[in-house]
C-alpha positions as CSV (number, residue, x, y, z in Angstrom):
1,X,-0.1,0.0,0.1
2,X,1.1,3.6,-0.3
3,X,2.8,5.2,2.6
4,X,0.7,7.2,4.9
5,X,1.4,9.5,7.9
6,X,-0.2,8.8,11.0
7,X,1.4,10.5,14.0
8,X,2.5,13.8,15.7
9,X,5.5,15.8,14.5
10,X,8.3,14.8,16.7
11,X,12.2,14.8,16.5
12,X,12.2,11.3,15.0
13,X,13.5,10.5,11.6
14,X,11.8,7.4,10.4
15,X,11.2,5.7,7.2
16,X,8.0,5.8,5.4
17,X,5.9,2.9,6.1
18,X,3.6,0.7,4.1
19,X,0.0,0.5,5.3
20,X,-2.8,-1.9,4.7
21,X,-6.4,-1.3,5.0
22,X,-8.9,-3.8,6.5
23,X,-11.9,-5.9,6.1
24,X,-13.2,-8.6,4.2
25,X,-12.0,-12.0,3.2
26,X,-10.9,-11.1,-0.3
27,X,-8.0,-8.9,-0.9
28,X,-7.1,-6.4,-3.6
29,X,-4.0,-4.7,-4.8
30,X,-2.4,-1.4,-3.5
31,X,-4.6,1.6,-3.2
32,X,-3.9,5.0,-2.0
33,X,-6.9,4.8,0.4
34,X,-8.0,2.1,2.8
35,X,-10.4,-0.3,0.9
36,X,-13.0,-2.9,1.8
37,X,-10.6,-5.5,1.1
38,X,-7.3,-5.6,3.4
39,X,-7.1,-6.2,7.1
40,X,-5.8,-3.4,9.2
41,X,-4.6,0.3,9.5
42,X,-1.5,1.5,11.3
43,X,0.0,4.3,13.2
44,X,3.7,4.8,12.5
45,X,6.1,7.6,12.7
46,X,7.0,10.0,10.1
47,X,9.4,13.0,9.5
48,X,6.6,15.1,8.2
49,X,5.1,18.1,9.9
50,X,1.2,17.8,10.2
51,X,-0.8,20.3,12.1
52,X,-1.9,18.6,15.3
53,X,-5.0,19.2,17.3
54,X,-5.3,20.6,20.7
55,X,-2.3,19.3,22.8
56,X,-2.5,18.6,26.5
57,X,0.2,17.0,29.0
58,X,0.2,15.7,32.3
59,X,-1.9,13.2,34.3
60,X,-4.7,15.7,35.0
61,X,-4.9,17.6,31.5
62,X,-8.0,17.0,29.4
63,X,-7.5,17.2,25.7
64,X,-10.6,17.2,23.3
65,X,-10.2,17.0,19.6
66,X,-12.1,16.2,16.5
67,X,-9.3,16.9,14.0
68,X,-8.3,14.0,11.7
69,X,-4.9,14.5,12.8
70,X,-5.6,15.5,16.2
71,X,-2.7,14.8,18.8
72,X,-2.9,14.8,22.5
73,X,0.4,14.9,24.5
74,X,3.2,14.5,24.9
75,X,2.8,12.7,28.1
76,X,5.2,11.6,30.8
77,X,3.3,8.5,31.8
78,X,4.7,6.3,34.8
79,X,2.6,3.2,33.6
80,X,4.6,3.0,30.3
81,X,8.4,2.3,30.9
82,X,10.3,4.5,28.9
83,X,7.8,7.3,28.7
84,X,9.9,10.5,28.9
85,X,7.4,13.3,28.3
86,X,8.3,13.6,24.6
87,X,7.6,10.2,23.1
88,X,4.1,9.2,24.3
89,X,0.9,10.4,22.7
90,X,-2.9,9.8,22.2
91,X,-4.0,10.2,18.5
92,X,-7.6,10.7,17.1
93,X,-6.0,9.2,13.8
94,X,-8.8,9.4,11.3
95,X,-6.3,8.0,8.7
96,X,-8.9,6.7,6.2
97,X,-12.1,8.3,7.1
98,X,-14.9,8.1,4.5
99,X,-17.2,11.2,3.8
100,X,-19.6,11.4,6.7
101,X,-17.4,9.8,9.2
102,X,-16.9,11.9,12.3
103,X,-14.9,11.2,15.4
104,X,-13.9,13.1,18.6
105,X,-11.2,12.1,21.1
106,X,-11.3,13.0,24.7
107,X,-8.2,12.1,26.5
108,X,-7.2,12.3,30.1
109,X,-3.8,10.4,29.8
110,X,-2.6,7.4,27.7
111,X,-4.4,5.2,29.9
112,X,-7.6,7.1,30.0
113,X,-9.2,8.2,27.0
114,X,-12.3,7.8,24.9
115,X,-13.6,8.6,21.3
116,X,-17.0,9.1,20.1
117,X,-17.1,7.6,16.5
118,X,-19.8,7.9,13.9
119,X,-18.3,5.7,11.2
120,X,-20.3,5.7,7.9
121,X,-21.5,4.0,5.7
122,X,-23.0,1.4,7.9
123,X,-21.5,-2.2,6.8
124,X,-18.3,-0.5,5.4
125,X,-15.7,-3.2,6.2
126,X,-12.3,-1.0,5.7
127,X,-10.6,0.5,8.6
128,X,-11.3,4.2,8.7
129,X,-9.8,5.4,11.9
130,X,-7.4,4.0,14.4
131,X,-7.4,6.1,17.6
132,X,-4.6,5.0,19.9
133,X,-2.2,5.5,22.5
134,X,1.2,5.6,20.8
135,X,4.6,4.9,22.5
136,X,7.5,5.7,20.4
137,X,11.1,3.7,20.9
138,X,12.9,5.0,18.2
139,X,15.6,7.4,19.4
140,X,16.0,10.7,17.8
141,X,19.2,9.4,16.0
142,X,17.2,7.1,14.2
143,X,18.4,4.0,16.1
144,X,16.2,1.3,17.7
145,X,17.0,-1.3,20.5
146,X,16.9,-4.8,19.2
147,X,14.3,-7.1,20.6
148,X,17.2,-9.5,21.9
149,X,18.2,-6.4,24.3
150,X,14.9,-6.8,26.2
151,X,14.2,-9.0,29.1
152,X,10.5,-8.5,29.0
153,X,7.7,-6.3,27.5
154,X,4.6,-7.0,29.2
155,X,1.4,-4.8,28.3
156,X,-2.0,-4.7,30.2
157,X,-5.1,-3.2,29.1
158,X,-8.9,-2.5,29.9
159,X,-11.3,-1.4,27.3
160,X,-15.0,-1.1,26.2
161,X,-16.2,-0.8,22.6
162,X,-20.1,-0.5,23.4
163,X,-20.8,-2.3,20.2
164,X,-24.1,-3.2,18.4
165,X,-24.9,-5.7,15.4
166,X,-23.9,-2.7,13.0
167,X,-20.5,-2.3,14.6
168,X,-17.3,-3.4,12.8
169,X,-14.4,-3.0,14.8
170,X,-11.6,-4.5,16.9
171,X,-9.3,-3.5,20.0
172,X,-5.8,-4.1,19.0
173,X,-2.1,-3.5,19.6
174,X,-0.2,-2.0,16.3
175,X,3.5,-2.5,16.7
176,X,6.3,-1.6,14.4
177,X,9.8,-3.1,14.2
178,X,12.8,-3.0,12.0
179,X,16.5,-2.3,12.2
180,X,18.5,0.8,12.1
181,X,18.9,0.6,8.1
182,X,15.0,-0.1,7.9
183,X,13.1,1.3,10.5
184,X,9.2,0.5,10.6
185,X,9.7,-2.2,8.1
186,X,7.4,-4.8,9.6
187,X,4.1,-4.4,11.2
188,X,2.7,-6.8,13.9
189,X,-0.8,-6.5,15.2
190,X,-2.3,-8.1,18.3
191,X,-6.2,-8.4,18.2
192,X,-7.7,-9.3,21.5
193,X,-11.4,-8.2,21.1
194,X,-13.4,-7.9,17.7
195,X,-16.8,-7.6,16.4
196,X,-17.9,-8.4,13.0
197,X,-14.3,-8.5,11.7
198,X,-13.7,-12.5,11.1
199,X,-10.5,-14.1,11.5
200,X,-7.8,-11.6,11.2
201,X,-10.0,-9.7,8.9
202,X,-9.9,-12.4,6.4
203,X,-6.0,-12.6,6.0
204,X,-4.3,-16.0,5.8
205,X,-3.8,-18.2,8.7
206,X,-0.2,-19.3,8.9
207,X,0.4,-20.7,12.4
208,X,-0.8,-21.0,16.0
209,X,1.1,-20.7,19.3
210,X,0.7,-20.5,23.0
211,X,1.9,-17.6,24.9
212,X,1.8,-16.7,28.7
213,X,2.3,-18.6,31.7
214,X,4.6,-16.2,33.7
215,X,4.8,-12.5,34.6
216,X,1.1,-12.5,35.2
217,X,0.1,-13.2,31.8
218,X,-2.3,-16.1,31.3
219,X,-1.4,-19.0,29.1
220,X,-3.5,-18.5,26.0
221,X,-3.6,-19.6,22.3
222,X,-3.2,-17.3,19.5
223,X,-3.6,-17.7,15.6
224,X,-0.9,-16.1,13.3
225,X,-2.4,-14.5,10.1
226,X,-0.4,-12.8,7.3
227,X,-1.4,-10.1,4.9
228,X,0.9,-9.0,2.1
229,X,4.6,-9.1,2.5
230,X,5.2,-7.5,5.9
231,X,2.0,-7.4,8.1
232,X,1.5,-10.1,10.8
233,X,-1.4,-10.4,13.0
234,X,-1.8,-12.3,16.1
235,X,-5.6,-13.2,16.8
236,X,-6.8,-14.4,20.0
237,X,-7.9,-17.9,19.1
238,X,-11.0,-18.9,21.1
239,X,-12.6,-15.8,22.7
240,X,-12.7,-11.9,23.2
241,X,-11.2,-10.3,26.0
242,X,-11.8,-6.8,27.0
243,X,-9.4,-6.6,29.9
244,X,-6.1,-8.5,30.2
245,X,-2.3,-8.8,29.9
246,X,-0.2,-9.8,26.9
247,X,3.5,-10.9,26.6
248,X,4.5,-8.7,23.7
249,X,8.1,-9.7,23.8
250,X,7.4,-13.4,23.6
251,X,5.0,-12.8,20.6
252,X,7.6,-10.7,18.8
253,X,10.6,-12.9,19.5
254,X,8.7,-16.1,18.2
255,X,8.1,-14.3,15.2
256,X,11.7,-13.5,14.8
257,X,12.9,-17.1,15.6
258,X,10.6,-18.6,13.2
259,X,11.6,-16.4,10.3
260,X,8.5,-14.0,10.2
261,X,10.7,-11.1,11.1
262,X,14.1,-10.4,10.2
263,X,16.8,-11.5,12.5
264,X,18.2,-8.4,14.5
265,X,14.7,-6.8,14.5
266,X,14.6,-3.6,16.8
267,X,11.5,-2.3,18.5
268,X,10.4,1.1,16.9
269,X,6.7,1.6,18.2
270,X,3.8,0.3,20.3
271,X,0.5,1.5,19.5
272,X,-2.7,0.6,21.2
273,X,-6.4,1.4,20.4
274,X,-9.4,0.7,18.1
275,X,-9.5,-0.1,14.5
276,X,-12.9,1.1,13.6
277,X,-14.6,0.2,10.2
278,X,-18.4,1.3,10.8
279,X,-20.9,1.9,13.4
280,X,-24.6,2.4,13.6
281,X,-24.6,6.1,14.6
282,X,-22.5,7.5,17.2
283,X,-20.7,4.9,19.6
284,X,-18.2,5.5,22.3
285,X,-15.1,3.4,22.5
286,X,-13.1,3.7,25.9
287,X,-9.6,2.9,27.0
288,X,-9.8,2.7,31.0
289,X,-6.4,1.3,31.7
290,X,-3.2,0.8,29.9
291,X,0.3,0.0,30.7
292,X,3.8,-1.2,29.0
293,X,6.2,-2.7,31.7
294,X,9.6,-3.4,30.0
295,X,13.0,-4.5,31.3
296,X,16.3,-4.9,29.8
297,X,18.7,-7.7,29.9
298,X,21.6,-7.3,32.1
299,X,24.4,-5.6,30.2
300,X,22.0,-4.0,27.6
301,X,20.6,-0.6,27.6
302,X,17.1,-1.0,26.0
């Protein structure tokens, strides 16, 4: 797909990224806009300089924006390891909105925010928006720590989608990995709660694996799907989950060790929010808790 910008202007020089759309079981070729036929959207950094919406920072600030590229933050957020007051945001992110679609973001902090989305037309199956918390790991010198340097990356979440039969959406992580010569080269999504999206939005199932069992993460089976050449989707196999904890590092290193990600991949960015395709009228999507706790291996400086 053609490269798209989805993030605030920050002092990070990142490569342009390839984005996919979302939706139906059959896929089509590249398009400059999301279509009904590819599985997901993305929020990846760019070196561009968009015009952000209202900006608020601090735990008690309240930021409200209806702008397509509206940005709240940056935040210094203790629940996310590595949040420095310059690399943590909440985005309205209406990256593929169709005519008639509206969305308003209200953010208190990266773990307490909501959007009221009216995604039209009803029944549309392409991702229109991806409101999300965004944590950037790529340094200002465009380097990224290799996954091998991390001892753990554990993330917890609590969300509510208030869905109806006319809703098509999912709650998901959108993670970007690469290396210092090709940052943001690979996209990994983790879907844990979806409605009317099917298995991985119709992308091809390629593997199954169990993760969890330590660090407070329950052991669960996940299905791996692949779309195109660089997008991978982990899908919770048996049920939806609105509140939980995932072992992000284990899911990424499994992909690396099994050849789905290049050896020596580094962590560029973790986003968490809702891929919204369509709703029946205005619906509220809420994140009420979100955290990323990471640790470095001894002798590394991730």
